[in-house]
C-alpha positions as CSV (number, residue, x, y, z in Angstrom):
1,X,30.3,-11.7,-22.3
2,X,30.3,-10.0,-19.1
3,X,26.6,-9.4,-18.0
4,X,25.9,-6.8,-15.0
5,X,23.0,-8.1,-13.6
6,X,20.6,-6.4,-10.6
7,X,18.2,-8.7,-8.8
8,X,20.1,-11.5,-9.4
9,X,19.0,-13.1,-6.3
10,X,15.3,-12.8,-7.2
11,X,12.8,-15.0,-9.2
12,X,13.4,-13.8,-12.7
13,X,17.0,-12.5,-12.0
14,X,17.7,-16.0,-11.1
15,X,16.5,-17.5,-13.8
16,X,18.4,-15.2,-16.2
17,X,21.5,-15.9,-14.5
18,X,21.2,-19.5,-15.0
19,X,20.6,-19.0,-18.7
20,X,23.6,-16.8,-19.1
21,X,25.7,-19.0,-17.1
22,X,24.6,-21.9,-19.6
23,X,25.3,-19.8,-22.6
24,X,29.1,-19.2,-21.3
25,X,28.8,-15.9,-20.3
26,X,30.0,-14.4,-17.2
27,X,27.8,-12.6,-14.5
28,X,28.8,-10.1,-12.3
29,X,25.5,-9.4,-9.8
30,X,24.8,-7.0,-7.2
31,X,23.6,-8.8,-3.9
32,X,22.7,-7.0,-0.4
33,X,23.8,-10.2,1.5
34,X,26.7,-12.6,1.3
35,X,26.2,-15.1,-1.4
36,X,27.6,-18.5,-1.8
37,X,30.4,-19.0,-4.4
38,X,29.2,-20.0,-8.0
39,X,31.6,-20.5,-11.2
40,X,31.2,-17.7,-13.4
41,X,29.6,-15.6,-11.0
42,X,31.4,-12.4,-9.4
43,X,29.1,-11.1,-6.4
44,X,29.3,-7.2,-6.0
45,X,28.2,-6.5,-2.5
46,X,26.0,-3.6,-2.2
47,X,22.4,-2.2,-2.9
48,X,20.9,0.3,-5.5
49,X,21.9,3.2,-3.1
50,X,25.4,2.3,-3.1
51,X,27.0,4.3,-5.9
52,X,30.6,2.9,-5.4
53,X,28.9,-1.0,-5.6
54,X,27.0,-0.3,-8.9
55,X,30.2,1.6,-10.3
56,X,31.9,-1.9,-9.8
57,X,28.9,-3.7,-10.8
58,X,29.0,-2.3,-14.1
59,X,32.7,-1.2,-15.1
60,X,34.1,-3.3,-18.1
61,X,30.4,-4.9,-18.4
62,X,29.6,-5.6,-21.9
63,X,25.6,-5.1,-21.0
64,X,23.4,-4.4,-18.0
65,X,20.2,-6.2,-17.3
66,X,18.3,-3.9,-14.4
67,X,15.7,-6.3,-12.8
68,X,15.6,-5.4,-9.1
69,X,13.1,-3.6,-7.8
70,X,10.1,-3.3,-5.0
71,X,6.6,-5.0,-5.6
72,X,5.5,-4.0,-2.1
73,X,6.7,-0.9,-0.3
74,X,4.9,0.7,2.8
75,X,4.2,4.1,1.1
76,X,5.0,6.1,-2.3
77,X,8.5,6.9,-0.8
78,X,9.4,3.5,-0.6
79,X,8.5,2.6,-4.1
80,X,10.1,5.8,-5.2
81,X,13.5,4.9,-3.5
82,X,13.5,1.3,-4.8
83,X,12.3,1.7,-8.3
84,X,12.9,5.4,-9.5
85,X,15.9,6.2,-7.6
86,X,17.2,3.0,-7.7
87,X,17.0,3.0,-11.7
88,X,18.4,6.3,-11.7
89,X,21.5,5.0,-10.0
90,X,22.2,2.4,-12.0
91,X,21.3,4.4,-15.4
92,X,24.0,6.7,-14.0
93,X,26.4,4.2,-13.5
94,X,26.0,2.7,-16.8
95,X,26.6,6.3,-18.5
96,X,29.6,6.5,-16.7
97,X,31.1,3.4,-18.0
98,X,29.5,3.8,-21.6
99,X,28.0,0.5,-21.4
100,X,25.5,-1.0,-23.9
101,X,23.0,-2.4,-24.2
102,X,21.0,-1.5,-21.1
103,X,17.7,-3.8,-20.5
104,X,15.1,-2.6,-18.2
105,X,12.8,-4.5,-16.6
106,X,9.7,-2.9,-15.8
107,X,6.0,-3.7,-15.6
108,X,2.6,-3.6,-17.6
109,X,1.6,-1.6,-14.0
110,X,3.4,1.2,-16.1
111,X,0.7,1.7,-18.5
112,X,-1.3,2.8,-15.7
113,X,0.5,5.0,-13.3
114,X,-2.5,6.7,-11.6
115,X,-4.2,3.3,-10.6
116,X,-1.2,2.6,-7.7
117,X,2.0,3.8,-6.3
118,X,3.7,0.7,-7.7
119,X,2.5,1.6,-11.1
120,X,3.6,5.3,-10.6
121,X,6.9,4.0,-9.8
122,X,7.6,2.2,-12.7
123,X,6.4,4.4,-15.1
124,X,9.0,7.1,-13.3
125,X,11.4,4.4,-13.9
126,X,10.9,4.1,-17.2
127,X,11.1,7.8,-17.7
128,X,14.6,8.0,-16.5
129,X,15.7,5.0,-19.0
130,X,14.0,7.0,-21.8
131,X,15.9,10.0,-21.2
132,X,19.2,8.2,-20.1
133,X,20.8,8.5,-24.1
134,X,21.8,4.8,-23.2
135,X,21.0,1.9,-25.9
136,X,17.9,1.0,-23.7
137,X,15.3,-1.6,-24.1
138,X,12.5,-1.8,-21.8
139,X,10.6,-5.1,-21.1
140,X,7.3,-4.9,-19.6
141,X,6.4,-8.4,-18.4
142,X,3.1,-9.6,-17.4
143,X,2.2,-12.2,-14.7
144,X,5.2,-14.2,-14.3
145,X,5.1,-17.7,-13.0
146,X,7.2,-20.8,-12.9
147,X,9.0,-23.1,-10.5
148,X,10.7,-20.7,-8.0
149,X,7.9,-18.2,-8.0
150,X,6.2,-17.5,-4.5
151,X,4.0,-14.8,-5.8
152,X,1.5,-17.3,-7.2
153,X,2.0,-20.2,-4.8
154,X,-1.2,-19.2,-2.6
155,X,-3.5,-19.3,-5.9
156,X,-2.2,-23.1,-6.5
157,X,-3.0,-23.9,-2.8
158,X,-6.6,-22.2,-3.0
159,X,-7.1,-24.3,-6.0
160,X,-6.2,-27.5,-4.0
161,X,-8.8,-26.5,-1.6
162,X,-11.4,-26.2,-4.2
163,X,-12.3,-22.4,-4.4
164,X,-9.8,-19.9,-6.1
165,X,-10.5,-16.3,-4.9
166,X,-9.9,-13.6,-7.7
167,X,-10.0,-9.9,-8.5
168,X,-13.4,-9.1,-10.3
169,X,-13.7,-10.1,-13.7
170,X,-10.8,-9.3,-16.1
171,X,-8.4,-10.3,-18.3
172,X,-4.6,-10.8,-18.0
173,X,-1.4,-12.2,-19.7
174,X,1.3,-14.6,-18.1
175,X,4.8,-15.4,-19.1
176,X,6.8,-18.2,-18.0
177,X,10.1,-17.1,-16.1
178,X,12.4,-19.2,-18.6
179,X,10.9,-17.7,-21.7
180,X,11.3,-14.1,-20.4
181,X,14.8,-14.6,-19.1
182,X,15.7,-15.9,-22.7
183,X,14.2,-12.6,-24.0
184,X,16.2,-10.5,-21.7
185,X,19.5,-12.7,-22.5
186,X,18.9,-12.3,-26.0
187,X,18.6,-8.5,-25.7
188,X,21.7,-8.3,-23.6
189,X,23.6,-10.4,-26.1
190,X,22.6,-8.4,-29.3
191,X,23.9,-4.9,-29.1
192,X,21.5,-2.4,-31.0
193,X,18.7,-5.2,-31.1
194,X,15.7,-3.7,-29.6
195,X,17.4,-0.2,-29.1
196,X,14.6,2.3,-27.7
197,X,11.9,-0.2,-27.9
198,X,9.2,-1.2,-25.3
199,X,8.2,-4.9,-25.6
200,X,5.2,-6.8,-23.6
201,X,6.2,-10.3,-23.9
202,X,3.4,-12.8,-23.4
203,X,2.9,-16.6,-23.3
204,X,1.5,-18.3,-26.8
205,X,-2.0,-18.5,-24.9
206,X,-2.6,-14.7,-25.4
207,X,-5.0,-13.2,-23.1
208,X,-6.6,-15.3,-20.3
209,X,-9.9,-14.5,-18.2
210,X,-9.2,-14.5,-14.8
211,X,-11.6,-17.5,-14.3
212,X,-9.7,-19.3,-17.1
213,X,-6.4,-18.7,-15.2
214,X,-7.8,-20.0,-12.2
215,X,-9.1,-23.1,-13.8
216,X,-5.6,-23.8,-15.8
217,X,-4.0,-23.6,-12.1
218,X,-6.6,-26.3,-10.8
219,X,-5.8,-28.6,-14.0
220,X,-2.5,-28.3,-13.3
221,X,-2.3,-29.8,-9.9
222,X,-5.3,-32.4,-11.2
223,X,-8.2,-30.8,-9.4
224,X,-11.4,-29.0,-10.1
225,X,-11.9,-25.7,-8.5
226,X,-14.5,-23.0,-8.5
227,X,-13.3,-19.5,-9.4
228,X,-14.7,-17.0,-7.3
229,X,-14.3,-13.3,-8.5
230,X,-14.6,-10.9,-5.2
231,X,-15.9,-7.5,-5.2
232,X,-13.2,-4.5,-5.0
233,X,-14.8,-3.5,-1.6
234,X,-14.0,-6.9,-0.5
235,X,-10.6,-6.9,-1.4
236,X,-9.8,-3.6,0.0
237,X,-11.3,-4.9,3.3
238,X,-8.9,-7.7,3.0
239,X,-6.2,-5.6,2.7
240,X,-6.6,-3.8,5.7
241,X,-6.9,-7.3,7.6
242,X,-3.7,-8.4,6.3
243,X,-2.0,-5.3,6.9
244,X,-3.1,-5.6,10.6
245,X,-2.1,-9.1,10.8
246,X,1.1,-9.0,9.1
247,X,2.1,-5.2,9.3
248,X,5.2,-4.5,7.0
249,X,5.0,-8.1,5.5
250,X,1.4,-8.1,4.2
251,X,0.9,-9.4,0.6
252,X,-2.2,-8.1,-0.4
253,X,-1.6,-4.2,0.4
254,X,-4.3,-1.6,-0.6
255,X,-1.6,-0.4,-3.4
256,X,-1.7,-4.0,-5.0
257,X,-5.6,-4.2,-4.7
258,X,-5.5,-0.5,-6.6
259,X,-3.8,-2.4,-9.6
260,X,-5.4,-5.8,-9.0
261,X,-8.9,-4.7,-9.7
262,X,-8.1,-3.1,-13.0
263,X,-10.0,-5.2,-15.7
264,X,-7.2,-5.5,-18.3
265,X,-3.5,-6.4,-17.8
266,X,-3.0,-7.8,-20.9
267,X,0.1,-7.5,-23.0
268,X,-0.4,-5.3,-26.1
269,X,0.0,-7.4,-29.3
270,X,1.5,-4.5,-31.2
271,X,4.4,-4.0,-28.5
272,X,5.1,-7.8,-28.8
273,X,8.9,-8.8,-29.4
274,X,9.7,-9.5,-33.1
275,X,9.1,-13.0,-34.0
276,X,12.5,-13.3,-35.6
277,X,13.8,-12.0,-32.3
278,X,11.9,-13.9,-29.6
279,X,9.0,-16.2,-29.2
280,X,7.4,-17.6,-26.0
281,X,7.6,-21.5,-26.3
282,X,6.0,-22.5,-23.2
283,X,2.4,-22.6,-22.8
284,X,0.2,-22.0,-19.7
285,X,-0.8,-25.8,-19.6
286,X,2.9,-27.2,-19.5
287,X,4.1,-24.5,-17.5
288,X,1.6,-24.3,-14.7
289,X,1.8,-28.2,-14.5
290,X,5.6,-28.0,-14.1
291,X,5.4,-25.0,-11.6
292,X,2.7,-27.4,-9.5
293,X,5.0,-30.4,-9.7
294,X,8.1,-27.7,-8.3
295,X,5.7,-26.9,-5.6
296,X,5.1,-30.5,-4.4
297,X,8.8,-31.2,-4.6
298,X,9.3,-28.3,-2.4
299,X,6.4,-29.4,0.2
300,X,4.9,-26.0,-0.6
301,X,1.3,-27.7,-1.6
């Protein structure tokens, strides 16, 4: 199979590319910057706003997996450009070349489009996929973690210091990046599987309270830590401070706080992938311990 992949230089896309190559597939991957040569990979230079590059990416491909998108952006227009217009451009290229299946990586945030610009943009991207006429499947991951993840690193560092700051009390689901990549690859390998379905995968642990997640992270690094839920007002104040300190590089943005304080980011069991298609294999204890080992090996803890 030739797999056309966006987001291959990122966390989830990189894990998917690794599994696809291990399965013997060829990968054609979009990248904005020059990449080191890799057996089995054809790098296509360009971005989501480059129609010629996208045409080259999907031409003669057997499946498209669209992972690329923006988690942070300065404003609604930035999210729209990356997540809505970027998805539209990939969809149009896939329609021209008649590529199926088309696997779109969305987010649980798409369920609550009024909470944040990010969620609004992911819902907008899903609408484009729905209306595309393609043989599409949408996957809405919850919190994705594992070796190579830089989004959760600050929580591990906080646990090492003994206190883990959290959003107000709520629940979440998580999924290990290797399990998620296996689901995406399975959908790409099997045309017609999951056609016109929206899946919300999750780890075998089910829903976790934020405090339980914090304690699991502490256990993974061999420490005890106090989970510290913070009021929404304090998180909004911290976001303003991060914007002043780090500017466009701020990680705790007002938009991120807007969806962080929502009390339920758990995967819907009714939208779980069929068990004959996919089951998560990596539980939180095993997965978080492996993530902690990776952070230590990289000198990141």
